[in-house]
LOLUMZA-527522 format. One line per 3 residues: number of its first residue (from 1); their letters; for each residue z, y, x of C-alpha. Coordinates in pm, 1 decimal, m for minus. Example, Ala and Ser with C-alpha at 12.3 -4.5 7.8 and 13.67 -1.06 7.14 Angstrom:
2
1> as> 780.0 m450.0 1230.0  714.0 m106.0 1367.0
//
This chain:
573
1> mda> m574.3 m2144.2 589.1  m239.9 m2226.9 761.9  m94.6 m2086.3 1080.5
4> evi> m37.6 m2301.7 1369.2  341.6 m2304.5 1480.7  474.2 m2223.6 1823.4
7> ktd> 841.2 m2270.9 1869.7  1018.8 m2055.6 2116.2  1350.6 m1869.2 2152.6
10> lvv> 1274.8 m1496.7 2203.9  956.8 m1314.7 2111.2  886.2 m998.8 2298.9
13> lgs> 608.3 m811.3 2102.8  457.4 m572.4 2358.5  395.4 m591.9 2723.3
16> gia> 427.6 m231.4 2843.0  725.0 m122.8 3071.3  982.6 m166.5 2801.7
19> glr> 856.3 m515.1 2687.2  834.8 m647.9 3042.5  1180.7 m513.9 3135.0
22> aai> 1339.1 m668.7 2821.5  1170.3 m1004.0 2898.9  1292.2 m988.2 3263.5
25> efd> 1654.1 m906.8 3161.5  1686.6 m1171.8 2908.0  1518.3 m1429.0 3131.3
28> kla> 1765.1 m1347.6 3419.6  2067.8 m1393.8 3189.9  1923.7 m1713.6 3036.7
31> kgk> 1831.5 m1867.4 3371.0  1574.2 m2091.2 3200.9  1792.9 m2205.1 2917.1
34> yev> 1588.8 m2010.5 2660.4  1206.6 m1948.0 2659.3  1059.8 m1601.5 2632.3
37> svl> 724.3 m1559.3 2470.8  561.5 m1213.1 2556.5  279.4 m1126.9 2314.6
40> skv> 34.9 m851.5 2416.2  m236.4 m683.4 2201.7  m443.2 m663.6 2521.1
43> qvm> m425.5 m829.5 2874.9  m87.4 m736.3 2989.5  m199.4 m496.4 3264.9
46> rsh> m414.9 m307.4 3015.7  m102.3 m194.2 2829.1  m94.1 189.5 2789.3
49> sva> 207.8 193.1 3018.9  m36.0 188.1 3315.1  m160.4 537.2 3229.6
52> peg> 146.1 784.1 3294.3  126.6 974.4 3616.8  418.2 1202.7 3617.4
55> gaa> 730.3 987.8 3706.8  1069.5 880.4 3592.1  1368.0 1105.2 3564.4
58> avl> 1713.7 997.3 3718.4  2004.8 1140.4 3889.8  1948.0 1054.8 4246.1
61> tkn> 2018.6 1376.8 4445.8  2335.2 1551.4 4555.8  2263.3 1879.4 4370.3
64> dsf> 2223.3 1681.2 4036.8  2479.3 1525.8 3795.7  2500.0 1296.0 3499.3
67> eqh> 2641.5 1591.3 3301.3  2337.5 1810.5 3375.8  2081.6 1544.6 3307.1
70> ayd> 2251.4 1475.9 2979.8  2275.2 1834.3 2871.2  1915.3 1904.0 2968.5
73> tik> 1806.1 1607.8 2751.2  2025.7 1711.2 2451.5  1922.5 2078.4 2467.1
76> gsd> 1549.0 1961.6 2502.7  1612.5 1751.9 2191.9  1704.6 2065.7 1994.5
79> fla> 2044.5 1897.6 1948.2  1917.1 1608.8 1741.6  1966.7 1345.6 2005.8
82> dqd> 2269.2 1109.4 1976.1  2482.8 1233.0 2253.1  2662.5 897.3 2320.4
85> ave> 2331.3 725.7 2368.0  2207.5 1004.3 2605.2  2518.3 980.4 2820.6
88> afv> 2477.5 602.8 2850.6  2112.3 646.4 2926.9  2147.0 896.2 3210.4
91> rea> 2414.4 680.8 3379.7  2190.0 369.7 3364.6  1868.7 525.6 3482.1
94> pse> 1933.0 556.0 3852.6  2015.9 180.2 3895.8  1691.0 102.4 3724.6
97> iiq> 1505.5 309.5 3962.3  1670.4 135.7 4256.4  1621.4 m200.6 4083.7
100> leh> 1253.0 m139.7 4085.9  1249.5 m36.2 4445.3  1419.6 m385.4 4527.2
103> wgm> 1135.4 m549.5 4326.9  871.2 m378.1 4540.9  796.2 m51.1 4356.3
106> pwa> 624.3 192.1 4608.9  804.3 512.2 4524.7  681.0 828.6 4701.3
109> rdk> 902.3 934.9 5002.2  940.4 1208.7 5255.3  900.5 1168.5 5620.3
112> dgn> 1266.4 1061.3 5653.7  1226.5 781.9 5386.7  1412.1 958.7 5104.9
115> llv> 1274.7 933.2 4749.6  1063.4 1244.3 4668.2  1163.9 1416.8 4343.2
118> raf> 973.7 1689.3 4151.9  1038.2 1936.1 3875.2  939.7 1868.9 3505.2
121> gah> 964.0 2094.5 3208.2  1316.9 2182.6 3075.8  1496.4 1986.2 3357.4
124> evp> 1729.8 2238.3 3545.7  1711.6 2021.1 3849.8  1409.4 1837.7 4008.2
127> rtv> 1490.3 1471.5 3938.4  1156.9 1303.5 3865.0  1068.0 1021.0 4114.6
130> fay> 711.0 916.0 4122.4  453.7 693.6 4291.3  194.5 958.7 4367.4
133> drt> m34.8 979.4 4069.6  m12.7 607.3 3973.5  347.2 586.2 3858.0
136> gff> 285.9 392.9 3541.0  49.1 146.3 3700.1  277.2 66.0 3991.1
139> mmk> 575.9 30.9 3761.4  357.1 m209.9 3539.2  245.9 m407.4 3848.3
142> tly> 598.9 m429.0 3986.2  748.2 m556.7 3645.6  450.1 m791.2 3581.0
145> dra> 469.0 m949.8 3924.5  856.3 m991.5 3870.0  819.6 m1137.9 3518.7
148> lkg> 572.1 m1410.1 3660.8  845.0 m1516.9 3892.9  1086.6 m1566.6 3597.4
151> yni> 1254.7 m1891.5 3496.5  1098.1 m1926.5 3161.1  844.2 m1654.0 3057.2
154> kfy> 515.8 m1727.2 2888.2  248.1 m1473.3 2823.7  18.2 m1469.7 2527.5
157> hey> m267.8 m1225.3 2608.2  m468.9 m1054.1 2325.8  m249.8 m1173.7 2033.7
160> fat> m237.3 m910.2 1755.2  76.6 m936.2 1542.5  33.8 m871.7 1167.1
163> aii> 370.7 m943.8 1008.9  738.2 m997.8 1066.6  872.4 m1291.2 862.9
166> ate> 1223.4 m1246.0 753.6  1435.9 m1376.7 467.1  1781.6 m1286.0 350.0
169> gkf> 1789.9 m1004.8 605.4  1741.0 m1245.7 893.8  1441.6 m1291.7 1137.5
172> rgl> 1246.4 m1604.8 1092.7  936.7 m1565.0 1285.0  634.3 m1350.3 1390.3
175> lam> 293.4 m1399.2 1260.8  m0.8 m1308.8 1512.5  m368.7 m1363.6 1549.0
178> dra> m523.4 m1501.3 1864.9  m807.2 m1238.1 1903.2  m1019.8 m1485.0 2098.1
181> tgt> m1052.7 m1729.3 1809.7  m918.9 m1571.1 1488.1  m649.0 m1835.0 1466.4
184> fyl> m316.0 m1737.7 1326.0  m0.2 m1859.6 1493.6  351.5 m1843.5 1353.6
187> fka> 595.5 m1789.7 1645.6  919.0 m1942.8 1514.9  1197.8 m1797.4 1717.1
190> kal> 1563.4 m1695.8 1712.8  1508.7 m1319.2 1789.8  1235.2 m1058.9 1829.3
193> iia> 1214.7 m755.6 2052.0  954.1 m499.0 1932.8  812.6 m288.4 2222.4
196> tgg> 481.7 m175.7 2104.0  475.9 180.4 2213.2  372.2 484.9 2011.0
199> vgr> 147.4 595.1 1714.8  m92.5 821.9 1911.3  m426.6 742.6 1769.3
202> iyk> m315.8 843.4 1432.4  m435.0 1186.1 1574.1  m801.9 1250.2 1679.7
205> yst> m714.8 1446.3 1999.1  m459.7 1233.8 2179.8  m359.3 1126.6 2544.1
208> ysh> m319.3 778.3 2420.8  m528.7 458.6 2473.4  m725.5 361.8 2157.2
211> tvt> m524.4 58.0 2117.0  m208.8 270.6 2035.7  m212.1 254.1 1659.7
214> gdg> 156.0 226.5 1556.6  130.9 m145.5 1481.8  497.6 m229.2 1566.6
217> hai> 622.1 63.8 1363.1  410.7 m59.4 1059.9  509.9 m424.9 1062.3
220> ayr> 875.7 m326.0 1097.3  849.5 m70.1 824.8  687.0 m317.1 574.5
223> agi> 951.1 m581.1 675.0  1222.8 m334.3 544.0  1340.1 m171.7 867.9
226> plk> 1354.9 203.9 820.1  1163.7 438.5 1054.1  1370.1 731.7 1193.9
229> dme> 1272.2 1094.0 1268.1  898.7 1018.2 1235.5  817.9 1393.7 1164.3
232> fiq> 876.4 1467.5 1531.4  541.1 1438.9 1716.5  503.9 1566.6 2081.5
235> wlp> 193.0 1740.4 2206.4  130.3 1750.8 2581.4  48.4 2114.1 2650.9
238> ttm> m210.3 2060.8 2935.3  m498.9 1821.5 2868.9  m865.8 1838.0 2955.7
241> ppy> m1086.1 1924.2 2649.0  m1261.8 1771.5 2468.3  m1125.4 1440.2 2612.9
244> gip> m741.6 1467.0 2590.5  m707.8 1363.0 2964.1  m369.1 1475.4 3083.2
247> ate> m332.7 1749.7 3357.8  11.1 1613.1 3444.7  311.0 1851.5 3385.7
250> alr> 408.6 1782.3 3735.5  144.9 2022.8 3845.9  332.4 2310.1 3682.1
253> ghg> 645.0 2178.6 3858.9  446.4 2238.7 4200.1  338.1 2589.8 4099.4
256> ail> 34.0 2560.8 3858.2  34.3 2848.0 3604.0  m119.1 2918.0 3265.7
259> lnk> m338.6 3204.9 3199.1  m507.7 3373.9 2893.8  m844.8 3534.5 2886.0
262> nge> m690.4 3856.6 3028.9  m582.4 3673.2 3339.4  m219.4 3718.4 3210.7
265> rfm> 53.6 3468.5 3287.8  166.8 3484.2 2928.8  454.3 3235.3 2932.2
268> kry> 675.3 3524.6 3036.5  675.2 3639.0 2669.1  789.1 3299.9 2536.1
271> apr> 1011.4 3154.0 2799.2  1092.4 3433.6 3053.9  1324.7 3207.9 3274.8
274> kme> 1147.1 2879.4 3281.6  787.7 3007.8 3229.3  542.3 2721.6 3243.2
277> laa> 835.1 2469.9 3282.9  988.2 2536.8 2948.7  1017.1 2245.5 2694.8
280> rdv> 680.9 2102.9 2589.1  713.7 2216.9 2228.6  771.7 2569.7 2347.5
283> vtr> 474.5 2565.8 2585.2  247.8 2406.1 2334.8  316.0 2667.9 2063.0
286> aml> 282.0 2946.4 2314.6  m61.9 2830.8 2416.2  m181.2 2795.8 2056.7
289> tei> m31.4 3130.3 1951.6  m232.6 3302.1 2243.5  m555.3 3136.7 2111.5
292> meg> m475.8 3214.1 1746.1  m409.1 3583.0 1838.7  m744.2 3611.1 2007.5
295> rgv> m648.4 3562.8 2373.1  m803.4 3225.2 2419.9  m1093.8 3144.6 2659.8
298> dgp> m1432.9 2991.1 2565.8  m1424.7 2629.7 2657.8  m1617.9 2313.4 2638.1
301> rgm> m1810.0 2245.7 2303.3  m1717.1 2585.3 2160.8  m1345.9 2517.8 2184.9
304> kvi> m1107.9 2793.1 2253.7  m886.0 2711.2 2540.7  m612.3 2823.4 2801.8
307> lld> m664.5 2829.5 3178.8  m455.7 2616.9 3406.4  m467.8 2751.8 3766.8
310> arp> m371.7 2471.6 3998.9  m458.0 2660.6 4315.5  m96.7 2757.5 4384.8
313> vge> m19.2 2384.5 4418.0  m218.2 2387.1 4750.2  m495.1 2190.1 4887.7
316> ell> m276.9 1919.1 5059.7  m113.9 1823.2 4735.9  m422.9 1836.5 4513.5
319> kti> m591.7 1601.8 4753.3  m304.1 1354.0 4780.7  m51.9 1322.0 4498.1
322> ykt> m273.4 1500.8 4249.3  m596.1 1320.3 4358.4  m657.1 1173.2 4020.7
325> fre> m619.1 1506.8 3827.9  m874.2 1663.7 4076.9  m1127.4 1382.4 4049.0
328> nai> m1094.8 1393.1 3666.5  m1149.1 1769.5 3655.9  m1462.6 1737.7 3875.4
331> rfl> m1603.3 1433.9 3691.5  m1533.0 1540.9 3336.4  m1536.8 1917.9 3346.9
334> gid> m1755.2 1990.6 3648.0  m1480.8 2206.6 3792.2  m1298.8 2168.4 4133.0
337> pld> m932.0 2286.2 4072.1  m931.5 2398.7 4430.5  m1193.3 2656.1 4345.5
340> epi> m1112.3 2789.9 3994.5  m876.2 2737.7 3699.3  m968.0 2451.7 3442.3
343> pvl> m962.0 2475.5 3064.4  m665.0 2291.1 2894.0  m549.9 2233.3 2535.7
346> pae> m242.1 2058.0 2379.2  m310.5 1690.1 2260.8  m84.6 1455.7 2074.7
349> hys> 114.7 1266.1 2339.0  435.7 1102.1 2213.4  643.8 1008.6 1909.8
352> mgg> 1012.6 1093.5 1920.7  1056.9 894.9 1607.7  1053.5 511.5 1577.1
355> ihv> 1224.4 213.6 1450.7  1587.7 284.4 1348.2  1814.3 101.8 1596.1
358> lgi> 2187.5 87.2 1576.2  2328.1 248.1 1891.4  2261.8 116.9 2237.5
361> dls> 2279.7 m243.6 2104.3  1923.5 m172.4 1984.3  1960.3 m402.8 1689.4
364> tpi> 1809.5 m323.1 1346.5  1898.3 m395.6 998.6  1715.1 m722.4 1007.5
367> kgv> 1940.3 m969.9 1206.3  1772.0 m1090.5 1521.2  1528.7 m803.3 1544.3
370> faa> 1557.5 m548.9 1827.1  1343.8 m265.1 1952.3  1289.8 m90.3 2292.8
373> gev> 1076.2 176.9 2442.7  892.8 440.9 2258.3  871.0 229.9 1932.9
376> anv> 1254.3 248.4 1912.5  1459.8 558.2 1802.9  1792.0 524.8 1986.1
379> slh> 1794.2 849.0 1954.7  1748.5 966.0 2313.6  1484.1 1237.4 2259.9
382> gan> 1583.3 1385.1 1930.3  1329.6 1648.9 1812.2  1155.6 1688.2 2147.9
385> rlg> 1140.5 1465.9 2463.3  1173.8 1594.3 2805.0  877.9 1498.1 3034.7
388> sns> 952.8 1212.2 3264.8  1244.0 1076.8 3035.8  1023.6 835.7 2877.3
391> lsa> 954.9 596.0 3168.0  1324.1 594.4 3245.5  1396.3 525.7 2880.8
394> clv> 1148.3 220.7 2870.7  1342.6 76.5 3168.7  1686.7 143.6 3031.9
397> tgk> 1624.8 47.3 2676.3  1432.0 m262.9 2787.9  1730.9 m384.0 2982.9
400> wag> 1946.1 m297.4 2676.8  1738.9 m483.3 2434.8  1701.0 m798.4 2663.6
403> rsa> 2076.8 m811.6 2708.0  2149.5 m774.7 2328.4  1892.8 m1038.3 2230.7
406> fay> 2056.0 m1271.2 2489.9  2395.3 m1217.6 2338.8  2259.8 m1260.1 1991.4
409> ies> 2077.8 m1587.4 2071.6  2397.5 m1722.5 2231.4  2613.7 m1653.7 1936.1
412> epe> 2371.7 m1775.4 1663.8  2328.2 m2125.5 1536.2  1983.5 m2279.2 1534.1
415> pqt> 1779.0 m2067.1 1285.2  1668.5 m2204.8 958.5  1298.1 m2150.9 915.1
418> ggi> 1249.4 m2335.6 580.5  1125.4 m2154.6 270.9  886.9 m1910.4 452.7
421> dei> 560.2 m2097.2 394.6  461.5 m1886.4 93.9  542.5 m1565.7 273.8
424> vkk> 318.6 m1670.6 567.8  40.6 m1785.5 354.9  19.8 m1458.5 165.9
427> eid> 16.3 m1264.1 501.6  m272.4 m1483.8 620.9  m456.8 m1456.2 296.7
430> rsy> m421.8 m1073.8 305.0  m589.6 m1072.5 652.7  m870.5 m1310.5 584.3
433> sli> m956.8 m1125.8 251.5  m1082.8 m845.6 475.5  m1369.8 m1057.8 618.6
436> kre> m1426.1 m1250.3 302.9  m1507.0 m939.3 111.9  m1880.3 m943.2 59.4
439> tgs> m1927.1 m560.8 m4.1  m1739.1 m245.2 40.8  m1779.3 128.1 61.4
442> ytp> m1586.5 217.2 383.0  m1570.8 65.1 740.2  m1248.8 92.7 934.9
445> ydi> m1405.9 360.4 1143.2  m1490.7 577.7 832.0  m1121.1 548.3 713.9
448> rdt> m982.0 616.9 1065.7  m1194.6 924.8 1120.8  m1087.8 1063.2 782.0
451> lqn> m725.5 998.9 845.7  m733.7 1150.2 1195.1  m894.0 1475.5 1062.4
454> vme> m629.6 1512.6 794.0  m346.2 1472.0 1046.6  m504.5 1716.3 1290.5
457> eyv> m562.4 1991.7 1019.9  m243.4 1952.4 813.9  25.8 1765.6 1022.6
460> gvf> m26.7 1913.3 1364.6  171.8 2174.3 1570.3  203.7 2421.0 1290.9
463> rse> 291.6 2283.2 948.2  366.9 2435.9 592.8  460.4 2312.4 260.1
466> egl> 111.2 2374.8 124.4  m54.3 2181.4 419.4  171.8 1897.9 404.6
469> vta> 131.1 1851.8 30.9  m244.9 1852.7 78.0  m210.7 1597.3 358.3
472> lkr> 0.2 1369.4 143.8  m254.0 1389.8 m138.9  m543.0 1310.1 114.8
475> ike> m345.4 1021.8 258.6  m292.4 860.4 m97.0  m666.6 906.2 m151.4
478> irs> m730.4 741.0 183.8  m497.4 453.0 81.7  m705.5 389.2 m223.3
481> mlk> m1013.5 372.0 3.0  m851.9 64.7 166.1  m932.0 m129.2 m148.2
484> dly> m1302.2 m83.5 m55.8  m1247.1 m151.5 325.7  m1536.1 m346.7 448.6
487> vrd> m1545.2 m552.4 766.3  m1916.1 m604.4 841.7  m1866.6 m866.1 1114.6
490> kaf> m1782.2 m1201.2 961.2  m1699.9 m1383.5 1282.6  m1363.9 m1524.8 1375.3
493> dyn> m1384.1 m1498.3 1748.9  m1331.0 m1164.2 1918.8  m1386.5 m975.0 1591.1
496> lew> m1286.9 m627.2 1692.7  m1380.2 m483.5 1354.9  m1134.8 m710.4 1189.6
499> iha> m857.1 m597.2 1433.2  m951.3 m234.7 1369.4  m925.8 m291.0 999.1
502> hev> m563.2 m414.2 1058.9  m496.4 m106.9 1280.2  m622.7 141.6 1022.7
505> mnm> m401.3 m8.2 752.3  m116.3 28.8 985.3  m220.0 396.5 1065.5
508> vdi> m228.5 493.3 696.3  128.4 359.8 651.5  267.4 553.1 956.2
511> aev> 60.5 865.5 870.7  239.6 870.1 522.5  590.4 834.4 667.3
514> itv> 517.2 1111.6 922.4  390.6 1356.3 655.5  665.8 1276.6 384.8
517> sal> 943.6 1307.0 656.2  795.0 1642.2 766.9  765.9 1758.2 409.7
520> arr> 1135.9 1675.5 347.1  1255.4 1859.9 672.4  1251.8 2224.4 564.3
523> esr> 1334.5 2380.8 891.4  1187.7 2417.5 1239.1  1341.7 2192.1 1514.8
526> gah> 1189.2 2093.5 1842.7  833.4 1970.1 1794.9  851.7 1998.6 1411.4
529> fri> 754.3 2350.7 1340.0  735.6 2476.4 972.4  578.4 2824.0 948.1
532> dyp> 746.3 2858.5 602.9  1090.1 2764.6 752.5  1057.0 2913.4 1110.5
535> trd> 1417.2 2861.1 1210.9  1655.3 2569.3 1281.4  1893.3 2486.8 997.6
538> dkn> 2191.9 2295.9 1140.5  2385.5 2329.8 800.2  2133.9 2124.2 605.5
541> ylk> 1924.2 1933.0 874.9  2129.9 1844.1 1165.4  2076.3 1480.5 1073.5
544> htl> 1825.5 1201.9 1127.4  1557.7 1133.0 869.8  1528.6 768.4 761.8
547> awy> 1209.1 649.7 586.8  1239.9 316.7 390.0  938.6 131.0 266.3
550> spe> 845.0 101.7 m101.9  512.2 15.6 m257.7  506.3 373.6 m408.4
553> gpi> 559.5 536.2 m78.8  841.1 614.6 169.6  1195.4 665.5 37.2
556> ity> 1387.2 928.2 242.7  1746.2 916.0 324.1  1948.9 1056.7 613.4
559> hpv> 2174.9 937.4 895.8  2431.7 1149.1 1096.5  2372.0 1270.4 1441.5
562> tit> 2640.6 1165.0 1697.0  2781.1 1461.5 1884.5  3036.1 1395.3 2149.6
565> kwq> 3084.7 1732.2 2358.0  2779.9 1955.1 2317.4  2780.1 2170.5 2006.1
568> pte> 2439.0 2301.8 1909.9  2358.3 2643.9 2049.7  2037.6 2866.3 2052.0
571> rvy> 1777.1 2700.1 2256.3  1605.0 2939.6 2498.1  1425.2 2890.7 2828.4
//
């Protein structure tokens, strides 16, 4: 079966904050000269970017500085961030916050009309602006409304991308399926911006929407673009078990505290200065250490948990800017945070790793392909991201990617798209073979659950050589299970099981990259903690991991970290 062809100029894959910001920037520069096609796996306003509550970090107050924000970010990254990129990011972030304001973003304000800011973990200065507890939703609504007013932006809702088509190191098109009909479309374009978000659902206990399965990472990886620093996975310390619903870090910025079964505020042993507002990796390991050493509390479904006491935040704030948190605790846990502490546990929350991009140009080794947002590794976050830097990074990198794609298209001649028919046909046949298969041993859900259990057990917060070797062996067994992957639904229209089969194949690829990268990094840095190598090793591992695709598995090489002015020091809070 052939793909129908849609000719356009720029394809933006992903419609979250980064994707929308990229489309808007490109469209603003092009002024209608070029068409932007935005492809979304879901309806645009169902992108995971609607979910974040906490806010966006930027230097907007007199007691703050670009220097301080940059250093907080670099220290938080355990000195793996590229410092030139971080410096550019912190200088760009405030103008993005103001730009959103001009487009209608309802930032929270004090009685005098000034933007409110609040404290987040490992920031030395409160610098996180927010829109009460709907920050992500209001950012998305503001950007989507602005994009709909653009010169030449078209949206393709519920299109699932399956392959990047490239020849001779140059982008030729993007192959995607219309979920409504099962029809494949080849978007022939001059450039592509990948903005598909994270990899969260590779893990069972995650804060992410179930649609976040690393699809952009996987199609880029298979197309020959390396993935960088994928071993660094962040856990959000405070989520409501057994659901993974975030209890936003902003609560701890307003005074919420963590307690063990003895009623002890235990963070004083792990981060005596910053306490609950230490970096996320530090707080996560502290919580799990308390549980492993027998100081956990009995929680839902027999789980051992830590207690989050939000009562110091106060009734007024819990009923206003933390209304969603309180409602969730009452609805899902049966506990009112105004009356007593709630149980919390860390859950997978963010991927610091992503598509290897070249500086703030955000270009990749395939000419004409760019990346922005969480899927891109710039590297702003290094080995650990600071809370509230992610939304700002989506805005800033989205702008950078849109700008770079425009400059690229302006300088490039009309692309040659001949000679790709066989590549496209092979990819389509690969997809259709999933529903043509008459029998099989495993559903997508069997394989997904098995993979998630392996990642939780062996590639979680605490890692070891033995565990990672076991994980890799199990992932290879899971890969062999894909040969017997069976899609029971044979329809073409809205066949979610067919989509889930594609997702689970992507998840297996990315899980293997994460595991191999973690096995190769024999040190502990940021969110990557090896119990057999518990200290940071700057001599051997102050470098970025690059994972390149091969049929036999990832090939690991390394890339230098850019250091401008801040030499690595001991990281204490």
